[in-house]
N, C-alpha and C positions, 0 to 999 in steps of 0.2 A: 627743226621739227623732227621728233623721233617717230619710230614706227608705231608706237602706242598711240600717239596723237593722230597719225594718219588712219589707223584702223578705227579709232573712235569717230573720226569725221566720216569715213565711208559708211560705218554702221548707222550713224545718225542720218546720213543721206538716204540710205536704204529704207529707213523707217519713216522718211518724209518729215523729219523734224527740222524744218527750215530755220527755226530760231536757234536750235542747237548747232546747226551747220554754220550759221552766221557767226556765232560766238567762237566756234572752233577755227574758223578761217582767219580770225583776227591775228595779225602779226604779234609776236611776243616781245620783240625788242626793236630798237630803232634801226638796226641793221636789216631787219626783214621788211620794215615799213617802206612801201613804194610811194614815190612822189613827194610833194611838199618839201623839196630839198632845202629851201631857205629856212623854213620853220624847223625842220628836222636838225639842220646843222646848228642853228641857234640854241635849240632846246638841248642838244647834246652837250654843248658847252656849259649851259646852266647846271645840268645834272652832274656832269663830271666835276665841276668846281665845288658843288655842294658836297659830293662824296669825299673829295680831297680835304675839305674843311671838317668833315665829320658832322655836318649840320643838315637840317632839313632843307629841302629845295624851296626857293621862293614860290610864292603863289603864282599860278599860271592862268591866263585867260585865253581861251581858244574861241575864235569866231569864224563863222562861215556857214554856207548852206548845209542843209541836212545831208548825211550820207558821205561826207568827205573824210571822216576818220577822227572826229573829236573825242568820241568815247574810247576808241582804240588807243589814241595817244595818251589819254588819262591812265589807262591800264598799263601802258608801257612805262609811263613815269613812275608808277608804283613799283613795277617790276625792276626797273633800273635802279631805284633807290632801295630795293629790298624791303619794301614796306607793304602792309596790307592796304586795301582800298575800300572805302565806304561809298556807295553810290546812291544818290537821291536826286530830286529835281526841284526846280523852283515852284511849280504848282503844288507840290506836296508840302511846302512850308508856308502855311498861311498865317501862322502866329509865331511870335517871338519865342514862346515856350517850346514849339516844335523844334526850332533851331537850337535852343539851349539844351534840349535833351540829346540831340545828336552830337553837339560839340562837347558836352560834358562826358560823353562815353568814348571819345576818341583816345587812342593810345598814342604815345609819343612817336612822332615821325609818320603817323598814318596819313594817307592821302584821302581827302574828301572830294569826291567828284560831284559837282552840282550842275546838272544839266538844265538848260533853259533858265539860266540864273536871272535873266531879266524879268521873269514872271514871278519872282519872289515877292511876298508882301512887304510893304514899306517898314512896319515895325521890325520884322526879321532882318531886313536889309540894314537898318540902322544898328542892330545888335551885331551884325557881321562886321561892321567897320572896326569896332573895338577888338573883336576876336581876331581879325586878320592882323591888326597892327600891334596890339599889346598882349595877345593870347590871354584875354580875360573877358568875361561877360558879367554883367550885373543882373542877377536874378531878383525880380520883384516879388516880394512876399506880402500878401495882404492887399487890401484895396482902400482907395480913398486917402484921407489924411494920415491914416495909420500905416500906410504901406511902407515897407522898408526894402532898400536895395542891398542885397548881399553879394559882394564881389566873389566871383568864382574863377580861380586861376585855371588855365588850360595848358596842357602839354603842347609843345611846338608841333604844328601840323602843317601840311601843304594843302591849300585849297586849289583845286582845278575847276574853274568855271567855264562852261560852254554856253554859247549863245548863237542863235541864228540872226539876231537883230542887235548888234553891238550898239547902235545908236540909241537904244532905249535904256542903256545902262547909265545911271547918274554918274557924273564925273567923280564924286568922292569915292564911289565904289571902284570905278575903273582905275583910278590912280593908285589904289592899294595893291594892285597886282604888279609883281616884280618883273614878269615877262608876259608880253602879249603877242600872240601869233594869229595871223589871219590865214585861213585855209582857202586855197584857190581851187577852182575847178581843174580837173585833170586833162592833160592832153591825150589824144587817142593812143599814142605810143606808150604812155604810162599805164593807161587802162589795159592795153594788151599784156603788159607785164603782170598786172594784177590778175587778169584772166588766166594766163598761163600758170601762175602760181596756184590759183584756186583749183584749176583743172587737175594739176598734179596731185594736190591734196585730196581731191574728190575721186581720184583714179579715173579721170575722164580723158579719152584720147581726142585731142583737138589739134587741128592743123593751123598753121599761121594765118591763112586767109580766113579761117573760121573765127579765130580770135579777133582779127581785124574787123570783121563784119559786126561782131557783137560790140566791140569797143566803140565803133562809129555810131551805134544806136543807144549808147549808155548815158547820154546827157552829161558827160564829164564827171560822172559820179561812181566811185567804186561800189557802193552798195547796190546801185542799179545794175552795174556790170555783173556782179555776183548773182543777183537775182535772175537776170536774163540768161546767164550761163546755165543755171540749174534748169530753167525751162527748156532751153535748147537741148540740154542733155536728155531730158525726158523725151523730147521729140525724136532725137537721134536713136534712143534705145527702142522706141516703139515703132517708128516708121522707117528706120534705116539700120545700118550695121553697128551703131553706137559711136561711130567716128564723126566728129563735128567738122565739117568743111564749110566753105563759104556758101555753097548752095544749100546745104542742110540748115545752116544758121538763118539764111534768108527765108527759107520756107517756114521754119519754125516761128520766127518773129512775125511773119505775115499772119499766122494763125492767132498769135497773141496781140495783134493789132499795134505793133510797134513799127513805124515806117523807117525809111532809110536815114532820116535825120533825127530819129529818136522820138518823134511825136507819137503820143498814144491816143486812145479814143477821146479823152477829154480835150486834149490840145486841138485835135482836128474838129471836134464839135464846136469849140469856141471860134475857130477860124471859119468854119462853114457858116455859122450864125452871123458872124461879123460881115462876111462877104456876101452871102446870098440873101440874108434877111435885111441887112442894113446897108448894103451897097458899099461896104468898106469903112463905114463910120463917118464921123464920130458918133459913138453911142456910149451911154452911161454904163458903168459896171453892173449896177443892179438890173438894168434891162437885159444886158448880155447874159447875166447869170440865170434870169428867168427863162430866157430863150433856150438855154442848154439844159434846163432842169436841174441846176445845181445851186448850192448855197453861194452867196456872194463871196464869203471867205474862201471857199474852195477854189473858185475861179481866180481870186486875187493872189492866193498864197501857193497854189499848186500849179496852175497852168500858166498864169501870166509871166512869172519870172523867167521861165525857160523860153517862152515865145518872144519876150522882149530881148533876151540875150541872143536869140537866134536871128534877130532882125526881122521878125515876121509881124510884130505888133508894136505899136507905140502908144504911150500914154500922153495925152495932151490935156490942157485945161478944159477943153470942151468934151472930152471923153476918149474912148479907145478907138484907134484907127488902124487899119491894115496897111502894111507896106506893100510896095510892088512885089517884093519877094514872096509874100503870102499868096498873092494871086498866082504867081508862077508855080509855087510849090503845089498848089491844089489843081493846077492845070486850067485855071480860069482866066478870062480876059477882063481886065479892069474896065469899068465904064468910061466913056469919053468925059473929058473935063467939062464940068457943068451938067453932066447927064443925070444927076440925081441929087437929092438933098445932102448937103454936107460934103459934096465931092470937090468943089472948086478949091484948087490949091493943093490937093493931096498928091497929085502925080505930075504936077508941072507948075511953072511960074504963073 
């Protein structure tokens, strides 16, 4: 990272351009990329081999939770191959013609990043099969019996697909990727490295204990770590001397309602409703969503995965139940066995 990059990041931060800061903080090559050692090492071999052959890289599928670096890796793939990158998403491609227009305009060796690839329409998906395998698409001209398929040759390109739900990808599409990498959640030590790197680029003075405090509340996700770092930076500049320590980070994150385990307002609202209104469950997802005033999808896709991963909530055929760790985390005492509807068997034999 040169000084021009650093100056641009600091200027964007001063202007409050969070999106610009996010983009500028992205690593530019595999050497800068923190974490995901297994995927990074495997991908490095794929790219080096392709460069040695003078060929385009194999198609790449990256799966994992949001915020783990799938978009960043796609940009790094393009940079490592010295190729331009085109970015689009599955929901934006609802017709085969949409995909044909994108594919036909690609340059040789270009990287096409397709985010949320599992949400692409079925007709476009079927067109993609032939494009990935044979670098060719059939463009249908006309309608009905008089319709004609015109084959269109495509230059070799690299498709990088990203998905948060790999299980929704049909096997024929998944099998056409030459390399598949699954992104794991980050360990606190890895997040500390991410935070120190971002703090250096943002020209923020942060102590090791301050970085550790933020890392421990970042839910194993670099995107969240960078977001919390910026909010703690704001607090440190306004309420303190600008230096982020453990105490300053803790005070700042209390204001932003992020607790010591990384639970935010929605997470705690779900647990409070589950424990106080429904005695720990089991309770249906729709009922739980109504109780916290959120959409069912929001609770299921935003709050639940983290609560389950933290061992605070469990999904059962009868509904959602709280674990003993949930009662302990909120400082509540679970009811006695048999003390309420649905309680028998939750906390003991």
